[in-house]
Structure formats: structure tokens, C-alpha cells
C-alpha positions as CSV (number, residue, x, y, z in Angstrom):
1,G,-0.1,-0.3,-0.1
2,R,3.1,2.2,-0.3
3,S,4.4,4.3,-3.4
4,Y,7.9,5.2,-4.1
5,S,10.4,6.1,-6.6
6,L,13.2,4.8,-8.1
7,T,15.6,7.1,-9.0
8,A,18.7,6.9,-11.5
9,N,20.9,7.6,-14.8
10,T,20.3,5.7,-17.9
11,G,22.5,3.3,-17.7
12,H,22.5,3.2,-14.1
13,A,20.5,-0.6,-13.4
14,K,17.3,0.5,-13.3
15,T,15.1,-2.4,-14.6
16,A,18.3,-4.7,-13.7
17,L,17.5,-4.4,-10.1
18,A,13.3,-4.0,-10.9
19,S,13.6,-7.5,-12.7
20,Y,15.9,-8.2,-9.8
21,L,13.5,-7.4,-6.9
22,M,10.3,-8.9,-9.4
23,C,11.8,-12.2,-9.1
24,A,13.3,-11.7,-5.3
25,V,9.9,-11.7,-4.2
26,S,7.2,-13.2,-7.1
27,E,9.6,-16.7,-5.5
28,P,11.4,-15.8,-2.6
29,K,12.7,-19.2,-2.2
30,A,14.4,-19.7,-5.5
31,M,17.0,-16.7,-4.6
32,P,19.5,-15.4,-2.5
33,W,17.2,-13.9,-0.3
34,E,16.3,-14.1,2.4
35,R,14.7,-10.9,4.0
36,V,11.8,-11.2,1.7
37,H,9.7,-14.2,3.3
38,D,6.6,-13.7,2.0
39,K,5.5,-14.5,-1.3
40,C,3.8,-12.1,-4.0
41,D,2.9,-11.4,-7.1
42,V,4.2,-8.8,-9.8
43,L,2.9,-7.1,-11.9
44,F,5.9,-5.3,-14.9
45,C,3.9,-2.5,-16.5
46,S,7.4,-2.2,-18.7
47,G,7.2,1.2,-21.6
48,E,10.2,1.4,-21.5
49,N,12.2,-1.8,-24.4
50,P,9.9,-4.5,-23.3
51,D,12.2,-7.1,-25.0
52,D,15.0,-6.0,-23.1
53,L,13.4,-6.8,-19.5
54,K,12.2,-10.3,-21.1
55,M,16.4,-11.1,-21.4
56,R,16.8,-10.1,-18.5
57,I,14.2,-12.5,-16.7
58,L,15.5,-15.1,-18.9
59,G,19.0,-14.3,-17.6
60,H,17.2,-14.7,-14.4
61,L,15.9,-18.3,-14.9
62,N,19.0,-19.2,-16.4
63,E,21.6,-18.5,-13.7
64,N,19.0,-19.4,-11.1
65,P,16.7,-22.9,-12.3
66,K,14.4,-23.1,-9.2
67,L,13.0,-19.6,-10.4
68,Q,9.5,-21.5,-12.2
69,G,8.6,-18.4,-14.0
70,N,5.5,-17.8,-11.3
71,G,4.4,-14.7,-10.2
72,R,4.8,-12.9,-12.7
73,H,2.9,-9.8,-14.8
74,Y,3.5,-8.0,-17.6
75,I,1.6,-5.7,-19.0
76,E,3.7,-4.4,-22.7
77,G,4.5,-0.8,-24.4
78,V,4.1,2.8,-23.9
79,F,0.4,4.4,-22.6
80,D,-0.9,7.3,-20.7
81,L,-1.8,5.4,-17.6
82,E,-4.4,8.1,-16.4
83,Q,-6.0,7.9,-18.6
84,S,-5.9,3.8,-18.9
85,F,-6.3,3.1,-15.4
86,S,-9.5,1.3,-15.9
87,S,-7.0,-0.8,-18.0
88,I,-4.4,-1.4,-15.4
89,K,-7.9,-2.4,-12.8
90,E,-9.7,-5.1,-14.9
91,K,-5.3,-6.6,-15.0
92,A,-4.2,-6.7,-11.6
93,A,-8.3,-7.9,-10.9
94,T,-6.7,-11.1,-12.5
95,I,-4.1,-11.3,-10.0
96,P,-4.9,-13.1,-7.3
97,D,-1.7,-12.3,-4.7
98,L,-0.6,-9.1,-6.3
99,G,1.3,-7.0,-3.6
100,L,3.6,-5.4,-6.5
101,I,3.5,-3.4,-9.3
102,I,6.3,-1.8,-10.9
103,I,5.6,1.1,-14.0
104,D,9.6,1.2,-16.2
105,T,9.7,4.1,-16.4
106,K,7.6,7.3,-15.4
107,Q,8.5,9.5,-18.7
108,A,7.5,7.0,-21.1
109,F,4.0,6.6,-18.8
110,Q,3.2,10.5,-18.0
111,T,2.2,11.7,-21.5
112,I,2.9,15.4,-20.6
113,E,4.5,18.2,-22.5
114,N,6.3,19.8,-20.0
115,D,8.7,17.8,-17.2
116,N,8.2,20.2,-14.4
117,D,4.7,20.6,-14.7
118,N,4.0,20.2,-11.0
119,A,0.0,20.2,-11.7
120,E,0.7,17.2,-14.8
121,N,2.9,15.7,-12.2
122,L,0.7,15.6,-9.3
123,R,-1.5,13.7,-11.1
124,F,0.7,11.4,-12.0
125,A,1.9,10.3,-8.9
126,S,-1.6,10.7,-7.5
127,A,-2.5,7.7,-10.4
128,C,0.4,5.9,-9.6
129,R,-0.9,5.9,-5.7
130,K,-4.8,5.0,-6.4
131,L,-2.9,1.6,-8.2
132,T,-1.9,1.2,-4.0
133,F,-5.8,1.1,-2.8
134,L,-6.7,-1.5,-5.0
135,P,-8.0,-4.3,-3.4
136,S,-5.2,-6.2,-2.4
137,R,-3.5,-3.4,-2.1
138,P,0.4,-3.4,-3.2
139,A,3.2,-1.2,-2.9
140,V,4.0,0.1,-6.1
141,V,7.5,1.3,-7.2
142,V,7.5,3.4,-10.2
143,L,10.9,3.8,-12.2
144,C,12.2,7.5,-13.1
145,H,14.6,9.1,-15.1
146,P,16.7,12.0,-13.1
147,I,17.0,15.6,-13.1
148,K,19.5,17.0,-15.8
149,N,22.9,16.9,-14.8
150,A,22.3,14.7,-11.2
151,S,25.0,13.3,-9.8
152,K,25.1,10.8,-6.5
153,D,24.4,13.7,-4.3
154,N,20.9,15.1,-6.0
155,L,19.1,11.8,-8.0
156,V,15.6,12.7,-7.8
157,P,12.8,12.3,-10.1
158,R,12.5,14.6,-13.0
159,G,10.1,16.7,-12.9
160,G,8.5,19.2,-10.3
161,S,8.6,19.1,-7.0
162,S,5.1,17.5,-6.5
163,Y,5.6,15.1,-7.0
164,L,7.9,13.8,-5.3
165,N,5.5,15.3,-1.8
166,E,3.8,12.6,-3.5
167,V,5.3,9.4,-2.7
168,D,5.8,7.6,0.6
169,G,9.7,8.1,-0.6
170,N,12.1,8.3,-3.3
171,L,15.1,5.3,-3.8
172,S,18.0,6.3,-5.6
173,Q,20.8,4.6,-7.3
174,W,24.0,5.1,-8.6
175,R,26.8,2.6,-11.1
176,T,30.7,3.0,-10.2
177,G,32.2,0.4,-13.1
178,E,30.5,-2.9,-12.1
179,I,29.1,-1.9,-8.2
180,V,25.5,-0.5,-8.1
181,T,24.4,1.6,-5.3
182,L,21.1,1.9,-3.9
183,H,19.9,4.3,-1.2
184,W,16.9,5.7,0.4
């Protein structure tokens, strides 16, 4: 029942972490992730390069034969999240144990003219929060591109401050070489 953003520059492993998280919560006993105890289904809205996501999931399946592919559901393609809310709600209703919705990315599912428009950003954040009130009360994680010229110390989602004020937390991720650091 919470809404979060995960902000990182392009190439800093947002989708990689999201795909791993999806596997970890949909089949926790199959993953080396001891902190997840309760399994739940995941709905991954893949607006940025859905074929890449499929390849990442196949990579997880190849690396870990214990993963069965259960509990993972997808919506592919770019659409306006606010206008298509009823479609997402219908899809979510078919997933009995939905505990997590991942939206990849805010920029793909938010069709606005001006990234810095506070009113538009608030509407989008509110639509994402509405997803947390679906019957199973899933958490929502929205992958976000950062502000222009973002550094490790100022990874906030691109857009008006009203978006950041509406989410329950902003996770940030930074890649240095082969090391990816996740921070809250």
C-alpha cells in the first residue's frame, strides 16, 4: 500500500534491479534473498524496451533453475497511465495475490508536454498512488529518470517537486564501474 520512486541515470541499472526485485518477491525461496519471507505476485508495466526486460528475466531463469516463472505478470508498451487506469485495474483484478506493481518508467507512462509542470506531475503521482488502493493493496515502484545533470548526491525524479512530495519515498541508485549502490 505504499508508493515509491526509484531514481537513477540511464545505464545505472534501474531495470536490472527491478527485474531482480520482481523475481525475489514472486519466488523468494528460489532467490538468494533472505529478507523476503512472503511471496506475492508482481505486475511489471514495461514501457521502456519490454524485449530487454524479457531477456533479463530469461537471464535470471537461466542463472537460477529454481525459478519457475510463476507470479510474474506483464503489461507491455507505452500508454498514458492516468487515462488507462481502468485497464490496469482490470488486469490487476485477474492477479489474485498482487503485492507489487513496477512502472518502467515515469517518463514512458506520463504523457506531458513539460516535465516540470507541478500540476501534471501531481496528477501522475496521484494516479500511481491510486494503484496502491487496489483490493490487494500492492506497493508501487516507479522507475524514474533524474533531473538534468544529476550527480550521486541529487538523484531526484525529473519533474515538478509535487511528484516527489506525493510519493512515500525516493530510492536512488548510482553505478560506479560494476558496483551499483542503492540508497533511500
